[in-house]
C-alpha angles and dihedrals in degrees: 000000000000128000113268126224134198116291094256094061111100097185110127112250119222119196112250117251113240100233140051120291092248129073096197095210093265119176111262116249095247092056092066121075118226124230109276130173123346117334134173136195141175090230129016125195116198109202127040098216126110095285095049097042091046088055092050093045094051092043089059091046090055096038112027110199095024115145102249124174125190118195129184135181088228124359139297112302092011091128135037093325091066096039104048123113096241102243110148113193145126127275129096133188120355121354112287095254091054091045089053092052095045103039106020130244099292095054094038090054092046090052094053094044090049089055090051089051088051091056091049090049092050092051091049091050091050090053091049092050095040093239113160114247131180108212120205145125125294116222122201106195140184115231098161140035091261092049092049092052092050092045093050092052092049092047091052091050092049090052092049092050094045093239122163095242106120122197120244129210120227088261091050090055093047091053086066104029118013100224128119117259140142102234142331149205121232122221103189103196112057140115146186127231146152104275094196091054091052091049092050091048090053091050091052092047091050092052092045089054092052107271119142112228123201128185136188088037114124117186108245099175145356139196142161120278123226090251093057098261130110128267117208120199124211132181092262104023150347138252129209117204139177096213143343146124141278100221093177102122109191090010091078093098094054089055093047093238113171095231100117118247119333099170119207111229126185115227129188140228142171137193129207133221114275106289127229117260093252091055093047090051091054090050094056102261092152093057098039089227123159126207129223123183111228095218120100114280088350118150130275126202139205137163124238124220090258092054102259122140112231115201129185135174137068125112120357116209141195108254123238101031115175123257117278125227093274091057095253118120115245092234091052090055091048092050094052093044093047094047089052091048091051091050089053090051090053093052092046095049095081134352090243088064096054095106099032118137123227108225102173135034130172147152134232134189124240129184119237134183131207092249095040093240124124123243116233115159149091119308109242099220101034112070113227093004125120133193131225122188150098101080090151097221097319094092103120095078098020096052092057091047092047092052091052091048095050092046090057091051093049094053093046096253097114096127114135133048119337123229113276088239098042103147140128100230143025124218110287126247120170108236094202129076115346095006092056092048092050092050092047092051090050091053091048091052090051089050093052090049092052093050093050092055097040 
């Protein structure tokens, strides 16, 4: 289903591909064996996304020769890690002004500095794995009254905490990206990259260092072994492990993990056709800057190496909604409406984008918690096993950092400061019945607010 134009437009329309414009070089499904029979391992990583593969990679860095197994229900980068939009930047948990109010200045500052360290760690990993990265600034801008209010509060909090996040005037933003706005905040150290390519590179590095990688192997059960380890059950076999991690993000509920509620939300993105050089110049290609609207769920933009504009944002939705009266699933309707809304935002960003075609559109799932903080900690009922999830859309840098952190804990080298959000569970919210209805209504209210300010 392509985007339609007014009748006088003679440009040929090409249906948009459902999927991101990158392949990422991921291993094909049939190249990975599935778990069969009885297996064992020193360490087992469940989930072959960035968080899980980072854990495996850093385990092998700390303990060369360790018996490390990585299992996935599909294949590396099958989930959020292959469907992100590739913006690498700081920020973790709630916005800095809310973090300041809720946790106080010391913790709020630690949280932001930890997110900056996560960006630095991700860039270092990309260099080690020879993954192409475009470094550049990240601009958070106000383009509406709501966005300006949110930006002003965040700017004041950054000043109070002494963070290196300078404010920008409208002219300061336009020096970098020539789009109209009222003000901005400048995050100096940021980058853009192909997240699927990074995930695939991590998978290859893990295998090269001795890890065993299994695909098409969903966990269907788990219990405690007689020796105090954990037994994982799969459709065609089982695996006994001394320690490891469930890096499954919003899949925690399906596995019955006692980590509180890490709700899976579906988020949306599109990519345009390759843009002309003059358009790319206007959008900041020379600086490598990316643009994030400060309003809730509002869009964010970045250029790819081949000159496409990638745009994410808009309404998030609960996956798997039941069919509506017309026979169309609620989540299908939300996808189509949000993709159309994102396309409108592209064409309204700058006059040179008015006739730009959308060639790709896709969704990805993130994990969110009620208090906006990730969950990184031991799993109560699975000896030696940890959990990683709930990054709330900031997972590109944080997932890599979380994997490195958990690996240190698993090998007994956890000396040093803990993560500001080190914990074993998030606040609970039942995702069935009334809880699901409440969360859906909340998302719909956010969506209406976005459309009023767009």
